C-alpha positions, 0 to 999 in steps of 0.5 A: 194364645189364651190369657193375658200375656206379657206387656212387652208383647209384639203383635205383627199385623200380617196382611199377607203382603210382602211388606208385612212379611218382611216386617215380621222377619225383622221383628222375629230377628230382634225380639224374643220369639215367645213374645211375638204374635203374627196376626192375620185378619181374614176377610174370607174374600182373599185369593187362594194363593194368599193362603198358600203364601201364609202357609209358606211364611209360617215355615220360612219364619219358623213361627205360627200365624194366628188367624182370626175372622169376623165370620163373613165375606165382604158382600155378606157384610155389605148386605148386613150393613145395608151399604157398600163401603167406600173410601170415607166409610170403609166398614169392611176395613174397620169391622173386618180388620181394625176392630177385629184386631183391636179386640183380639189384642185387648183380649190377649195382651196386657196394656200398651202392647207394641203393634207392628205394621207392614208400611214401607219407608214411603208410607210414614203418614200411614204410621202416623194415622194408626198412632193417632187411632191407637193411643192405647198401643205403641205402633211401629213400622219396621220397614220404615227403618234402614236398611230400606227395601223398595217395593219393586225389589221385594219379590226377589228379596222374598225368593232369596229368603226362600218364599215365593210371593203371592201371584197377586204381585205377578198380576200387577197389584201393589197389595194382596188384599181381598183377592184384588178387590178393594172399595178404596181402589180407583178406575185404573186398579179395577181395569187391571182387575178386569184384565188380570182376574176377570172371574174376580171382577165378574163376581163383584160385578154380580154382587154389586148389581144384586145389592142394587136390585135388592135395595133399590139404591143407586150406589156403586163401588166406583165413581164417575167424575166426568163433566165435573160431577161425581156420580156412581159408576157400576162395575157393569157400566165400567166393564162395558166402557172398557170393552167398548174401547172407552177411556178411563182415569189411568192415574186413579189407582187408590187401594188398600189402607185398611189399618189407617182409618179415614181422617173423617172417621176419627179414632177407632 
């Protein structure tokens, strides 16, 4: 992967999720495999079964995965930057995913490479977002094209081609990123994280509280919008609310959208 490669290179942003796996499957069937790179940006905060899935994907796709990392985990980054990322300032997505992948592509490919993203047919707006942010590349999303595949059919479709999906899907999450933790996720997502991956939730709860204690900042991953006023809602307070039988916003899912920057952030 060293040196400048042909300008017809196809780079697949392999997140470890099923949609990006199927995007890779399609591109490898259509393109010269020698010009295809499967690129995985590791946040070092992933669920162990995601790494197992990537190992299996290499075997099923018969193609290696190029793995890169910023070199630190999520909370190491938040502590270094002095802030907890959020939906409008997603420094984890920007630094650990977008900037890192852009740097790798620009260093290893000739101008105007083709970048492929794992967006499905319902996520056309996400593709438009990355196209605006990356005018230096051709951005495509193979799963936006027919034959269309519903997300709820992807686990069975993966098994049909010989790969077992990550346990993240069995645990009820729509995306396999950061072990189920995501600063862009909402209350319903974190309630599921608490219920299905309690140890992961408690780890982030502890890290959030440590950040608050150390900095003295009244900041949190979640937001409480009750009473018409938005204020920080700590993971500790949210857990205590749920365990006490309190209500939460069951429609507030949110979730990962790492490769499309917030509109307020502008192009990266």
